[in-house]
N, CA, C and O of each residue as an XYZ file, in Angstrom:
932
protein
N       0.703     -0.679     -0.138
C       0.052      0.221      0.075
C       0.591      1.247     -0.108
O       1.573      1.450      0.604
N       0.307      2.046     -0.853
C       1.175      3.504     -1.133
C       0.736      4.456     -0.235
O      -0.424      4.257      0.127
N       1.353      5.570      0.320
C       0.678      6.555      1.041
C      -0.209      7.281      0.737
O      -0.901      7.844      1.585
N      -0.361      7.409     -0.423
C      -1.489      7.920     -1.733
C      -2.466      7.333     -1.375
O      -3.410      8.115     -1.264
N      -2.856      5.761     -0.999
C      -3.797      4.924     -0.639
C      -4.222      5.411      0.671
O      -5.433      5.528      0.858
N      -3.535      5.666      1.459
C      -3.587      5.363      3.269
C      -4.549      6.458      3.732
O      -4.626      7.545      3.159
N      -5.248      6.130      4.756
C      -6.316      7.016      5.522
C      -5.569      6.623      6.988
O      -5.618      5.501      7.491
N      -4.746      7.992      7.665
C      -4.935      7.809      9.007
C      -5.635      8.829     10.028
O      -6.199      9.908      9.847
N      -5.366      8.023     11.225
C      -6.297      8.895     12.056
C      -5.123      9.116     13.418
O      -4.391      8.212     13.822
N      -5.154     10.393     13.930
C      -4.290     10.995     14.699
C      -5.123     11.161     15.837
O      -6.115     11.889     15.803
N      -4.754     10.494     16.890
C      -4.967     10.653     18.062
C      -4.303     11.365     19.184
O      -3.251     10.817     19.513
N      -4.605     12.415     19.862
C      -3.674     13.351     20.630
C      -4.192     14.283     21.394
O      -4.971     15.076     20.867
N      -3.938     14.381     22.544
C      -4.696     15.615     23.738
C      -4.331     16.855     23.250
O      -4.973     17.906     23.244
N      -3.178     16.596     22.825
C      -2.400     18.042     22.572
C      -2.587     18.686     21.106
O      -2.095     18.108     20.136
N      -3.218     19.746     20.975
C      -3.884     20.329     19.659
C      -2.535     20.962     18.778
O      -2.366     21.011     17.560
N      -1.728     21.383     19.810
C      -0.448     21.808     18.779
C       0.178     20.593     18.041
O       0.510     20.746     16.866
N       0.376     19.290     18.709
C       0.827     18.328     18.089
C      -0.167     17.811     17.485
O       0.163     17.548     16.329
N      -0.980     17.598     17.654
C      -1.993     17.028     16.629
C      -2.405     17.935     15.315
O      -2.761     17.422     14.255
N      -2.325     19.109     15.496
C      -2.161     19.888     14.187
C      -0.789     19.768     13.327
O      -0.842     19.687     12.100
N       0.234     19.760     13.913
C       1.552     19.678     13.531
C       1.591     18.064     12.303
O       1.909     17.942     11.120
N       1.159     17.212     13.222
C       1.115     15.646     12.863
C       0.131     15.654     11.625
O       0.264     14.880     10.677
N      -0.938     16.666     11.730
C      -1.920     16.034     10.537
C      -1.288     17.031      9.472
O      -1.298     16.458      8.382
N      -0.887     17.965      9.397
C       0.233     18.836      8.396
C       1.353     18.046      7.690
O       1.400     17.760      6.493
N       2.118     17.788      8.517
C       3.085     16.855      8.064
C       2.702     15.770      7.831
O       3.645     15.192      7.290
N       1.507     14.833      7.946
C       1.686     13.686      6.960
C       0.588     14.204      5.719
O       0.676     13.539      4.687
N      -0.118     14.975      5.714
C      -0.900     15.441      4.442
C       0.424     16.016      3.691
O       0.539     15.747      2.495
N       1.145     16.574      4.149
C       2.216     17.119      3.038
C       3.202     15.879      2.227
O       4.175     15.912      1.473
N       2.420     14.885      2.797
C       3.318     13.395      2.666
C       2.516     12.612      2.044
O       2.877     11.443      1.910
N       1.294     13.011      1.529
C       0.834     11.966      0.490
C      -0.777     11.579      1.513
O      -1.834     11.361      0.920
N      -0.697     11.559      2.852
C      -1.991     11.025      3.488
C      -3.324     11.818      3.452
O      -3.463     13.014      3.200
N      -4.251     10.922      3.750
C      -5.631     11.139      4.084
C      -5.311     10.951      5.344
O      -4.760      9.941      5.782
N      -5.782     12.321      6.241
C      -5.693     12.608      7.496
C      -6.795     13.171      8.232
O      -7.341     14.261      8.060
N      -7.104     12.055      9.277
C      -8.033     12.610     10.247
C      -7.566     12.657     12.032
O      -6.662     11.998     12.544
N      -8.549     13.707     12.774
C      -7.929     13.741     13.722
C      -8.701     13.663     14.709
O      -9.809     14.184     14.585
N      -8.316     12.920     16.118
C      -9.382     12.940     17.054
C      -8.444     13.575     18.467
O      -7.269     13.316     18.724
N      -9.359     14.446     19.224
C      -8.672     15.121     20.158
C      -8.213     14.017     21.501
O      -7.255     14.202     22.252
N      -9.027     13.033     21.544
C      -9.235     11.841     22.829
C      -9.626     10.829     22.353
O      -9.835     10.657     21.152
N      -9.830      9.741     23.533
C      -9.854      8.435     23.133
C     -11.898      8.260     22.907
O     -12.419      7.308     22.327
N     -12.599      9.319     23.473
C     -13.958      9.201     22.960
C     -14.216     10.029     22.028
O     -15.409     10.057     21.723
N     -13.392     10.870     21.330
C     -13.558     11.341     20.292
C     -13.178     10.581     18.919
O     -13.770     10.901     17.889
N     -12.210      9.596     18.906
C     -11.635      8.442     18.247
C     -12.609      7.288     18.428
O     -12.925      6.532     17.509
N     -12.980      7.218     19.441
C     -14.318      6.493     19.098
C     -15.636      6.581     18.060
O     -16.220      5.848     17.262
N     -15.717      7.789     18.524
C     -16.992      8.278     17.751
C     -16.518      8.257     16.394
O     -17.280      7.651     15.641
N     -15.320      8.813     15.766
C     -14.910      8.542     14.805
C     -14.979      7.522     14.144
O     -15.689      7.303     13.162
N     -14.050      6.680     14.788
C     -14.041      5.101     14.426
C     -15.558      4.357     14.096
O     -15.930      3.337     13.514
N     -16.071      5.270     14.681
C     -17.948      4.299     14.720
C     -18.252      4.685     13.049
O     -18.969      3.885     12.447
N     -17.821      5.672     12.423
C     -18.171      5.979     10.794
C     -17.415      5.784      9.886
O     -17.752      5.907      8.709
N     -15.982      5.365     10.362
C     -14.915      5.268      9.155
C     -14.075      4.545      9.666
O     -13.904      4.504     10.885
N     -13.447      3.889      8.870
C     -12.524      2.614      8.677
C     -10.602      3.550      8.384
O     -10.457      4.311      7.427
N      -9.876      3.371      8.993
C      -8.556      3.471      8.512
C      -7.666      2.505      8.232
O      -7.991      1.378      8.605
N      -6.555      2.632      7.640
C      -5.515      2.147      7.539
C      -4.263      1.907      8.682
O      -3.534      0.930      8.853
N      -4.335      3.290      9.424
C      -3.370      2.998     10.649
C      -4.004      4.472     11.193
O      -4.429      5.541     10.756
N      -3.679      3.513     12.881
C      -4.142      4.585     14.139
C      -2.616      5.222     14.565
O      -1.767      4.428     14.968
N      -2.332      6.477     14.480
C      -1.385      7.088     15.755
C      -1.974      7.832     16.625
O      -2.614      8.883     16.638
N      -1.495      6.788     17.589
C      -2.398      7.396     18.933
C      -1.033      7.626     20.274
O      -0.027      6.923     20.362
N      -1.312      8.528     20.977
C      -0.750      8.965     22.003
C      -1.304      8.122     23.271
O      -2.444      7.745     23.539
N      -0.046      7.966     23.964
C      -0.290      6.929     25.033
C      -0.942      7.760     26.184
O      -2.076      7.440     26.538
N      -0.278      8.853     26.822
C      -0.881      9.438     27.953
C      -2.075     10.993     27.446
O      -1.627     11.993     26.887
N      -3.489     10.821     27.800
C      -4.647     10.962     27.634
C      -5.450     11.487     28.341
O      -6.103     10.518     28.727
N      -6.025     12.655     28.954
C      -6.934     12.944     30.022
C      -8.242     11.446     29.786
O      -8.576     10.878     28.745
N      -8.593     11.266     30.894
C      -9.773      9.710     30.138
C      -9.271      8.467     30.010
O      -8.367      8.031     30.723
N      -9.868      7.793     29.033
C      -9.612      6.834     28.422
C      -7.720      7.109     27.769
O      -7.441      8.052     27.028
N      -6.712      6.115     28.235
C      -5.385      6.099     27.803
C      -5.228      5.379     26.207
O      -6.060      4.722     25.580
N      -4.323      5.638     25.964
C      -4.067      4.712     24.523
C      -4.166      3.711     24.622
O      -4.906      3.130     23.828
N      -3.344      2.825     25.841
C      -3.283      1.532     25.826
C      -4.547      0.912     25.967
O      -4.723     -0.158     25.383
N      -5.431      1.390     26.626
C      -6.835      0.939     27.071
C      -7.670      1.259     26.008
O      -8.802      0.777     25.967
N      -7.215      2.095     25.042
C      -8.150      2.386     23.643
C      -7.680      0.883     22.513
O      -8.316     -0.037     21.999
N      -6.368      1.274     22.533
C      -5.882     -0.362     21.855
C      -6.313     -1.543     22.254
O      -6.639     -2.373     21.406
N      -6.389     -1.820     23.566
C      -6.779     -3.299     24.017
C      -8.169     -3.170     23.554
O      -8.543     -4.248     23.092
N      -9.091     -2.245     23.501
C     -10.351     -2.183     23.170
C     -10.709     -2.390     21.602
O     -11.747     -2.775     21.064
N      -9.444     -1.983     21.065
C     -10.182     -1.831     19.540
C      -9.587     -3.427     19.053
O      -9.922     -3.877     17.958
N      -9.029     -3.909     19.627
C      -8.524     -5.134     19.307
C      -9.392     -6.434     19.465
O      -9.153     -7.559     19.024
N     -10.327     -6.049     20.112
C     -11.656     -6.464     20.044
C     -12.349     -7.405     18.863
O     -12.714     -8.553     18.611
N     -12.246     -5.926     18.276
C     -12.938     -5.962     16.779
C     -12.185     -5.579     15.453
O     -12.380     -5.809     14.259
N     -11.137     -4.821     16.260
C     -10.288     -4.473     14.408
C      -8.691     -4.729     14.621
O      -7.844     -4.433     15.464
N      -8.739     -5.308     13.624
C      -7.119     -5.252     13.287
C      -6.105     -4.234     12.596
O      -4.982     -4.474     12.153
N      -6.968     -2.761     12.632
C      -6.499     -2.136     12.153
C      -4.900     -1.277     12.480
O      -5.271     -0.565     13.413
N      -3.909     -1.049     12.347
C      -2.452     -0.978     12.945
C      -2.641      0.000     13.375
O      -3.315      0.911     12.893
N      -1.807     -0.043     14.823
C      -1.714      1.380     15.937
C      -0.192      1.180     16.000
O       0.555      0.233     16.244
N      -0.051      2.464     15.679
C       1.339      2.889     16.075
C       1.173      3.899     17.589
O       0.772      5.062     17.574
N       1.626      3.059     18.959
C       1.667      4.107     19.845
C       2.867      5.288     19.811
O       3.974      5.165     19.285
N       2.289      6.588     20.591
C       3.385      7.554     20.983
C       4.261      7.713     22.395
O       3.685      8.601     23.024
N       4.973      7.417     22.874
C       5.159      7.551     24.188
C       5.894      8.227     25.036
O       6.806      8.582     24.289
N       6.154      8.676     26.118
C       7.360      9.779     26.385
C       8.486      8.425     26.521
O       8.303      7.209     26.456
N       9.638      9.210     26.727
C      11.067      8.840     26.293
C      10.956      7.670     27.822
O      11.149      6.461     27.691
N      10.662      8.236     29.020
C      11.027      6.998     29.983
C       9.632      6.259     29.882
O       9.588      5.880     31.052
N       8.701      5.879     29.436
C       7.468      5.113     29.828
C       7.817      3.471     29.306
O       7.235      2.902     28.383
N       8.703      3.005     29.986
C       9.122      1.629     29.374
C       7.890      0.658     29.545
O       7.720     -0.299     28.789
N       7.128      0.935     30.484
C       6.168      0.021     31.382
C       5.012      0.305     29.898
O       4.750     -0.654     29.172
N       4.421      1.695     29.613
C       3.525      1.924     28.657
C       3.910      1.232     27.420
O       3.115      0.540     26.785
N       5.534      1.483     26.972
C       5.390      0.762     25.708
C       5.314     -0.837     25.736
O       4.600     -1.348     24.873
N       5.888     -1.570     26.519
C       5.596     -3.012     26.789
C       4.012     -3.201     27.019
O       3.561     -4.146     26.372
N       3.083     -2.510     27.793
C       1.927     -2.651     27.713
C       1.128     -2.216     26.705
O       0.148     -2.946     26.562
N       1.190     -1.139     25.822
C       1.036     -0.992     24.371
C       1.426     -2.357     23.497
O       0.428     -2.928     23.057
N       2.398     -2.832     23.246
C       2.818     -3.754     22.354
C       1.580     -4.877     23.145
O       0.501     -5.008     22.569
N       1.822     -5.599     24.396
C       0.758     -6.525     24.864
C      -0.671     -6.086     24.719
O      -1.509     -6.909     25.088
N      -0.969     -5.290     24.392
C      -2.301     -4.977     24.380
C      -2.692     -4.978     23.018
O      -3.858     -4.850     22.643
N      -1.622     -5.138     22.216
C      -1.628     -5.022     20.269
C      -1.353     -4.315     19.673
O      -1.743     -4.447     18.512
N      -0.669     -3.316     19.934
C       0.161     -2.307     19.154
C       1.018     -2.541     18.477
O       1.751     -3.403     18.963
N       1.416     -2.074     17.235
C       1.945     -2.979     16.096
C       3.511     -2.347     16.397
O       4.475     -3.063     16.128
N       3.710     -1.083     16.921
C       4.991     -0.403     17.142
C       4.875      0.664     18.099
O       3.733      0.916     18.481
N       5.885      1.385     18.592
C       5.886      2.523     19.287
C       6.760      3.630     19.026
O       7.904      3.301     18.715
N       6.542      4.718     19.067
C       7.793      5.673     19.041
C       7.505      6.542     20.505
O       6.425      6.804     21.035
N       9.280      6.971     21.060
C       9.217      7.720     21.758
C       9.124      8.686     21.464
O       9.400      8.865     20.278
N       8.598     10.226     22.459
C       8.669     11.253     22.379
C      10.113     11.911     22.920
O      10.831     11.212     23.635
N      10.470     13.105     22.605
C      10.195     13.714     21.197
C      10.936     12.388     20.396
O      11.472     11.340     20.755
N      10.637     13.079     19.075
C      10.705     12.437     17.795
C      11.025     12.905     16.206
O      10.358     13.903     15.935
N      11.536     12.629     15.525
C      12.279     13.311     14.440
C      10.745     13.092     13.777
O      10.068     12.330     14.467
N      10.242     13.468     12.895
C       8.747     13.618     11.951
C       9.177     12.199     11.359
O       8.606     11.136     11.601
N      10.502     12.415     10.382
C      10.880     12.046      9.089
C      11.166     10.400      9.887
O      10.887      9.409      9.213
N      11.653     10.231     11.138
C      11.325      8.561     11.729
C       9.785      8.016     11.957
O       9.648      6.802     12.107
N       8.530      8.935     11.993
C       7.374      8.750     12.248
C       7.263      8.436     10.824
O       6.769      7.323     10.648
N       7.578      9.093      9.702
C       7.164      8.617      8.335
C       7.774      7.441      7.814
O       7.374      6.910      6.778
N       8.748      7.005      8.507
C       9.524      5.916      8.105
C       8.724      4.611      8.802
O       8.453      3.628      8.112
N       8.345      4.687     10.316
C       7.591      3.704     10.749
C       6.223      3.239     10.123
O       5.825      2.103      9.867
N       5.619      4.486      9.956
C       4.347      4.419      9.579
C       4.099      3.454      8.095
O       3.150      2.710      7.846
N       5.323      3.769      7.229
C       5.448      3.352      6.001
C       5.920      2.077      5.985
O       5.716      1.371      4.998
N       6.740      1.528      7.272
C       6.921      0.308      7.451
C       6.020     -0.198      7.812
O       6.126     -1.263      7.205
N       4.854     -0.297      8.560
C       3.953     -0.836      9.185
C       2.917     -1.107      7.913
O       2.588     -2.279      7.727
N       2.454     -0.214      7.141
C       1.611     -0.222      5.994
C       2.417     -1.196      4.413
O       1.895     -1.785      3.467
N       3.818     -0.952      4.796
C       3.958     -2.132      3.829
C       3.787     -3.655      4.457
O       3.706     -4.484      3.551
N       3.720     -4.165      5.639
C       3.725     -5.008      5.832
C       2.187     -5.540      5.967
O       1.956     -6.681      6.368
N       1.064     -4.549      5.571
C      -0.275     -5.232      5.404
C      -0.840     -5.511      4.232
O      -0.631     -4.769      3.271
N      -1.707     -6.711      4.118
C      -1.866     -7.016      3.189
C      -2.648     -5.907      1.699
O      -3.063     -4.749      1.742
N      -2.583     -6.838      0.589
C      -3.491     -5.717     -0.090
C      -4.502     -6.106     -0.162
O      -4.660     -7.235     -0.626
N      -5.868     -5.157      0.365
C      -7.032     -5.695     -0.047
C      -7.820     -4.636     -0.638
O      -8.454     -3.769     -0.036
N      -7.679     -4.849     -2.201
C      -8.223     -3.471     -2.583
C      -9.955     -3.228     -2.065
O     -10.435     -2.113     -1.860
N     -10.560     -4.273     -1.950
C     -12.112     -3.725     -2.016
C     -12.239     -3.648     -0.973
O     -13.370     -3.169     -0.896
N     -11.826     -3.796      0.177
C     -12.165     -3.273      1.735
C     -10.968     -1.927      1.619
O     -11.381     -0.849      2.046
N      -9.903     -1.950      1.209
C      -9.734     -0.280      1.420
C     -10.462      0.648      0.485
O     -10.489      1.809      0.893
N     -11.148      0.396     -0.835
C     -12.452      1.194     -1.377
C     -13.041      1.562     -0.330
O     -13.099      2.703      0.131
N     -13.662      0.249      0.224
C     -15.074      0.521      1.227
C     -15.111      1.577      2.516
O     -16.032      2.184      3.063
N     -13.539      1.503      2.762
C     -13.145      2.345      3.974
C     -13.026      3.602      3.791
O     -13.104      4.261      4.827
N     -12.894      4.069      3.014
C     -13.094      5.304      2.122
C     -14.513      6.404      1.863
O     -14.576      7.558      1.440
N     -15.547      5.442      2.328
C     -16.922      5.844      1.707
C     -17.621      6.042      2.946
O     -17.884      5.069      3.653
N     -17.944      7.198      3.274
C     -19.342      7.580      4.132
C     -20.692      6.979      3.820
O     -21.056      6.789      2.659
N     -21.302      6.732      4.696
C     -22.789      6.143      4.247
C     -23.731      7.315      5.086
O     -23.473      7.500      6.275
N     -24.438      7.820      4.661
C     -25.621      8.692      4.998
C     -27.111      8.479      4.097
O     -27.614      9.068      3.140
N     -27.570      7.137      5.081
C     -28.511      6.926      4.727
C     -28.205      6.239      3.083
O     -27.271      5.436      3.065
N     -28.798      6.452      1.944
C     -28.973      6.223      0.931
C     -27.995      6.923      0.269
O     -27.823      6.654     -0.920
N     -27.475      7.571      0.670
C     -26.359      8.421      0.400
C     -24.920      8.085      0.196
O     -24.111      8.308      1.097
N     -24.632      7.669     -0.707
C     -23.078      7.456      0.198
C     -21.705      8.486     -0.616
O     -21.670      8.750     -1.817
N     -20.795      8.874      0.308
C     -19.857      9.996     -0.337
C     -18.370      9.391      0.218
O     -17.875      9.147      1.319
N     -17.833      9.269     -1.632
C     -16.396      8.733     -1.522
C     -15.790      9.823     -0.982
O     -16.088     10.891     -1.517
N     -14.817      9.868      0.169
C     -13.958     10.714      0.560
C     -12.803     10.997     -0.792
O     -12.503     12.046     -1.361
N     -12.486     10.048     -0.933
C     -10.944     10.610     -1.802
C     -11.499     11.112     -3.055
O     -11.074     12.172     -3.515
N     -12.485     10.389     -3.695
C     -12.462     11.263     -4.918
C     -13.515     12.279     -4.997
O     -14.025     12.720     -6.027
N     -13.818     12.646     -3.601
C     -15.494     13.958     -3.711
C     -16.541     13.699     -4.417
O     -17.169     14.590     -4.989
N     -16.880     12.379     -4.468
C     -18.083     11.957     -4.863
C     -18.881     11.789     -4.452
O     -18.729     11.249     -3.357
N     -20.249     12.031     -4.834
C     -21.171     11.458     -3.922
C     -22.523     10.387     -4.991
O     -22.637     10.487     -6.213
N     -23.282      9.550     -4.187
C     -23.943      8.587     -4.834
C     -25.228      8.868     -3.951
O     -25.427      9.504     -2.916
N     -26.127      8.010     -4.935
C     -27.485      7.633     -4.423
C     -27.925      6.520     -5.353
O     -28.489      6.719     -6.429
N     -27.721      5.727     -5.018
C     -27.386      3.937     -5.341
C     -26.511      4.160     -6.595
O     -25.295      4.302     -6.466
N     -27.139      4.193     -7.868
C     -26.133      4.008     -9.233
C     -25.546      5.499     -9.831
O     -24.660      5.849    -10.612
N     -26.793      6.297     -8.814
C     -27.019      7.995    -10.143
C     -25.994      8.804     -8.894
O     -26.073      8.871     -7.668
N     -25.160      9.277     -9.774
C     -24.566     10.376     -9.151
C     -25.165     11.571     -8.729
O     -25.988     12.178     -9.415
N     -24.647     12.050     -7.243
C     -25.428     13.637     -6.810
C     -24.316     14.380     -7.256
O     -23.145     14.002     -7.234
N     -24.841     15.680     -7.745
C     -24.224     16.376     -8.433
C     -24.076     17.910     -7.050
O     -24.963     18.437     -6.378
N     -22.668     18.168     -7.108
C     -22.375     19.001     -5.906
C     -21.671     19.974     -6.607
O     -20.857     19.645     -7.469
N     -21.964     21.492     -6.249
C     -21.508     22.850     -6.693
C     -20.065     22.533     -6.003
O     -19.876     21.563     -5.269
N     -18.981     23.589     -6.384
C     -18.192     23.815     -5.687
C     -17.933     23.783     -4.540
O     -17.092     23.053     -4.015
N     -18.924     24.910     -3.785
C     -19.174     25.158     -2.355
C     -19.231     23.868     -1.570
O     -18.321     23.488     -0.835
N     -20.508     23.140     -1.804
C     -20.877     21.652     -1.820
C     -19.896     20.852     -1.438
O     -19.942     20.272     -0.353
N     -18.831     20.718     -2.331
C     -18.043     19.668     -2.160
C     -17.056     19.725     -1.139
O     -16.703     18.950     -0.251
N     -16.612     21.181     -1.618
C     -15.573     21.451     -0.400
C     -16.247     21.502      1.157
O     -15.563     21.128      2.110
N     -17.144     21.817      1.281
C     -18.058     21.550      2.525
C     -17.844     20.094      2.866
O     -17.218     19.816      3.889
N     -18.207     19.372      2.268
C     -18.270     17.712      2.493
C     -16.833     17.332      2.779
O     -16.767     16.523      3.704
N     -15.795     17.633      2.322
C     -14.674     17.545      2.295
C     -13.891     17.920      4.069
O     -13.122     17.269      4.776
N     -14.334     18.806      4.182
C     -14.597     19.389      5.384
C     -14.795     18.758      7.067
O     -14.209     18.707      8.149
N     -16.102     18.329      6.361
C     -16.787     17.928      7.407
C     -16.355     16.075      7.502
O     -16.136     15.450      8.540
N     -16.338     15.653      6.400
C     -16.010     14.406      6.281
C     -14.645     14.292      6.865
O     -14.698     13.353      7.659
N     -13.513     14.773      6.851
C     -12.462     14.979      7.333
C     -12.730     15.023      9.236
O     -11.895     14.504      9.977
N     -13.704     15.555      9.662
C     -13.800     15.440     11.107
C     -15.592     15.032     11.222
O     -16.481     15.788     11.614
N     -15.712     13.771     10.800
C     -16.864     13.150     11.450
C     -17.169     13.325     13.083
O     -16.261     13.273     13.913
N     -18.418     13.516     13.393
C     -19.113     13.667     14.520
C     -18.544     14.562     15.173
O     -18.411     14.546     16.396
N     -18.170     15.391     14.453
C     -17.223     16.865     15.354
C     -18.142     18.259     15.036
O     -18.181     18.725     13.898
N     -18.725     18.744     15.939
C     -18.989     19.890     15.735
C     -17.990     21.028     14.756
O     -16.788     21.111     15.006
N     -18.609     21.853     13.661
C     -17.443     22.694     13.073
C     -18.260     24.143     13.262
O     -19.490     24.132     13.221
N     -17.671     25.142     13.430
C     -18.572     26.741     13.648
C     -18.600     26.958     12.701
O     -17.917     26.274     11.938
N     -19.270     27.857     12.273
C     -19.802     28.908     11.139
C     -18.351     29.462     10.579
O     -17.814     29.434      9.472
N     -17.919     30.051     12.056
C     -16.592     30.697     11.700
C     -15.284     29.690     11.168
O     -14.533     30.080     10.273
N     -15.150     28.630     11.696
C     -14.499     27.802     10.867
C     -14.207     27.624      9.541
O     -13.292     27.851      8.749
N     -15.865     26.890      9.591
C     -16.198     26.845      7.909
C     -15.901     27.883      6.953
O     -15.561     27.742      5.778
N     -16.083     29.005      7.648
C     -15.926     30.380      6.616
C     -14.389     30.350      6.186
O     -13.985     30.630      5.057
N     -13.564     29.949      7.318
C     -12.226     30.212      7.279
C     -11.366     28.971      6.181
O     -10.380     29.130      5.461
N     -12.182     27.793      6.421
C     -11.541     26.913      5.695
C     -12.337     27.097      4.280
O     -11.576     27.053      3.313
N     -13.349     27.241      4.049
C     -13.612     27.790      2.473
C     -12.993     29.182      1.880
O     -13.423     29.833      0.928
N     -11.910     29.445      2.676
C     -11.088     30.456      2.324
C     -11.929     31.814      2.099
O     -11.418     32.484      1.202
N     -13.135     32.435      2.695
C     -13.643     33.467      2.518
C     -13.441     34.443      3.545
O     -12.915     33.980      4.557
N     -13.762     35.884      3.574
C     -13.336     36.997      4.354
C     -14.368     36.270      5.400
O     -15.348     35.549      5.215
N     -13.585     36.880      6.839
C     -14.583     36.331      7.727
C     -15.799     37.826      7.965
O     -15.633     38.870      7.333
N     -16.706     37.675      8.754
C     -17.941     38.279      9.273
C     -19.195     37.607      8.816
O     -19.396     36.588      8.155
N     -20.136     38.674      9.487
C     -21.264     37.376      9.609
C     -22.093     37.255      8.330
O     -23.171     36.670      8.228
N     -21.439     37.883      7.398
C     -22.240     38.038      5.795
C     -21.929     36.165      5.844
O     -22.687     35.195      5.867
N     -20.722     36.295      5.843
C     -20.013     34.891      5.220
C     -20.584     34.081      6.001
O     -20.840     33.001      5.470
N     -20.869     34.182      7.009
C     -21.597     32.745      8.264
C     -22.776     32.534      7.882
O     -23.295     31.447      8.135
N     -23.454     33.502      7.200
C     -25.093     33.415      6.715
C     -25.155     32.813      5.662
O     -25.887     31.859      5.397
N     -24.154     33.490      4.791
C     -23.512     32.588      3.191
C     -23.796     30.909      3.548
O     -24.708     30.215      3.096
N     -22.793     30.533      4.431
C     -22.626     29.235      4.926
C     -23.799     28.375      5.277
O     -23.881     27.190      4.955
N     -24.806     29.112      6.034
C     -25.958     28.649      6.339
C     -26.574     28.564      5.432
O     -27.289     27.562      5.469
N     -26.737     29.486      4.050
C     -27.400     28.954      3.106
C     -26.776     28.033      2.091
O     -27.494     27.493      1.250
N     -25.576     27.840      2.121
C     -25.011     26.352      1.279
C     -25.224     25.037      2.378
O     -25.489     23.927      1.917
N     -25.104     25.223      3.704
C     -25.777     24.391      4.381
C     -27.083     23.573      3.652
O     -27.124     22.481      3.085
N     -27.984     24.452      3.885
C     -29.611     24.541      3.589
C     -29.593     23.215      2.554
O     -30.080     22.091      2.679
N     -28.690     23.946      1.304
C     -28.703     23.466     -0.260
C     -28.005     22.004      0.371
O     -28.846     21.108      0.450
N     -27.244     21.787      0.623
C     -26.332     20.294      0.721
C     -27.495     19.482      1.556
O     -27.782     18.352      1.161
N     -28.165     20.024      2.690
C     -29.023     19.163      3.080
C     -29.904     18.742      2.505
O     -30.277     17.677      2.996
N     -30.641     19.151      1.397
C     -31.779     19.034      0.188
C     -31.228     17.759     -0.405
O     -31.908     16.768     -0.671
N     -29.941     17.881     -0.584
C     -29.126     16.521     -1.156
C     -28.937     15.418     -0.309
O     -28.882     14.303     -0.829
N     -28.857     15.505      0.573
C     -28.435     14.300      1.516
C     -29.461     14.081      2.541
O     -29.440     12.971      3.072
N     -30.291     14.856      2.898
C     -31.445     14.583      3.974
C     -32.521     13.968      3.187
O     -32.627     14.149      1.974
N     -33.458     13.115      3.999
C     -34.692     12.896      3.369
C     -36.047     13.529      3.734
O     -37.163     13.411      3.227
N     -35.511     14.356      4.949
C     -36.340     15.451      5.567
C     -35.447     16.552      5.930
O     -35.206     16.554      7.138
N     -34.792     17.634      5.164
C     -34.023     18.562      5.240
C     -34.368     19.862      6.454
O     -33.620     20.601      7.094
N     -35.628     19.736      6.404
C     -36.188     20.425      7.665
C     -35.773     19.704      8.857
O     -35.211     20.463      9.646
N     -35.869     18.281      9.336
C     -35.037     17.645     10.453
C     -34.272     16.802      9.741
O     -34.457     15.784      9.074
N     -33.093     17.686     10.144
C     -31.690     16.623      9.402
C     -31.138     15.713     10.398
O     -30.981     15.837     11.613
N     -30.811     14.502      9.355
C     -30.099     13.367     10.466
C     -29.080     13.271     10.493
O     -28.408     13.034     11.496
N     -28.596     13.474      9.104
C     -26.958     13.262      8.790
C     -25.941     14.719      8.944
O     -24.725     14.607      9.096
N     -26.577     15.965      8.884
C     -25.474     17.245      8.639
C     -26.742     17.907      9.627
O     -27.882     18.287      9.360
N     -25.966     17.845     10.859
C     -27.111     18.182     11.983
C     -26.574     20.064     12.587
O     -25.475     20.527     12.282
N     -27.104     20.465     13.017
C     -27.269     21.874     13.947
C     -26.617     21.282     15.047
O     -27.009     20.177     15.423
N     -25.191     22.136     15.924
C     -25.377     21.291     17.551
C     -25.335     23.139     17.794
O     -24.786     24.129     17.310
N     -26.110     22.846     18.652
C     -26.952     24.362     19.169
C     -25.373     24.830     19.497
O     -24.511     23.999     19.787
N     -25.098     26.335     19.410
C     -23.772     26.815     20.410
C     -22.412     26.510     19.513
O     -21.348     27.119     19.627
N     -22.660     25.560     18.708
C     -21.436     25.014     18.216
C     -21.316     24.781     16.863
O     -20.339     24.090     16.574
N     -22.118     25.203     15.797
C     -22.061     24.846     14.600
C     -22.876     23.595     13.916
O     -23.990     23.197     14.253
N     -22.044     23.077     12.873
C     -22.570     21.917     12.181
C     -21.640     21.073     12.496
O     -20.507     21.300     12.921
N     -22.392     19.644     12.171
C     -21.826     18.373     12.588
C     -22.210     17.408     11.267
O     -23.363     17.492     10.844
N     -21.453     16.673     10.734
C     -21.787     15.961     10.057
C     -21.753     14.098     11.086
O     -20.864     13.714     11.846
N     -23.016     13.362     10.700
C     -23.043     12.457     11.560
C     -23.293     11.124     10.671
O     -24.333     10.501     10.883
N     -22.537     10.735      9.848
C     -22.486      9.441      9.032
C     -22.910      8.510      9.907
O     -22.636      8.752     11.082
N     -23.881      6.866      9.532
C     -24.162      5.915      9.747
C     -23.137      5.066     10.294
O     -23.393      3.897     10.584
């Protein structure tokens, strides 16, 4: 498997590290989704499959070792754990829990890249499964993340450029509310209430294409005080 085919999940409670890893791995050709803790990761994993998970061990709430152990009950997705340099017991516990490898902090980004690629090379090729892992289900609607295409049965659903961009933004953070201000920023628009209202209009149009009842949205939800959230099956 090449990195152009791989979808990674980054799980780290440190926002700075999470963002740096995401940007670095995306620059190296990966499709990347990020989660801020184990609970967030569980929500993301309920709607998406990944080729590899990069996860910090020390997180508030459920730690990385516990989540690794829980995931191994139902999943064979490779897991690379990030540990503090002195946490020998955590490394051993992580491997015993089912992690494929670990990397001690601080680390060189290039070493992380080498380890990820080494793990991916060991994975058997399963084209049909890989294709399915990149598709979000929204009731009768299927959204192909990599291709940016939406389908209802065998029929394509036509998206405008802005709708397509919105779907890419939402599908990178399923189950995570995104504020109108952040959507305006990610769309590359000037900040301001007028642009936020314009986003509302685009959301309404997008709902008409993916919701059975756009007035009572099931998949593109409004989260009071937080913005909008994509909630795939």
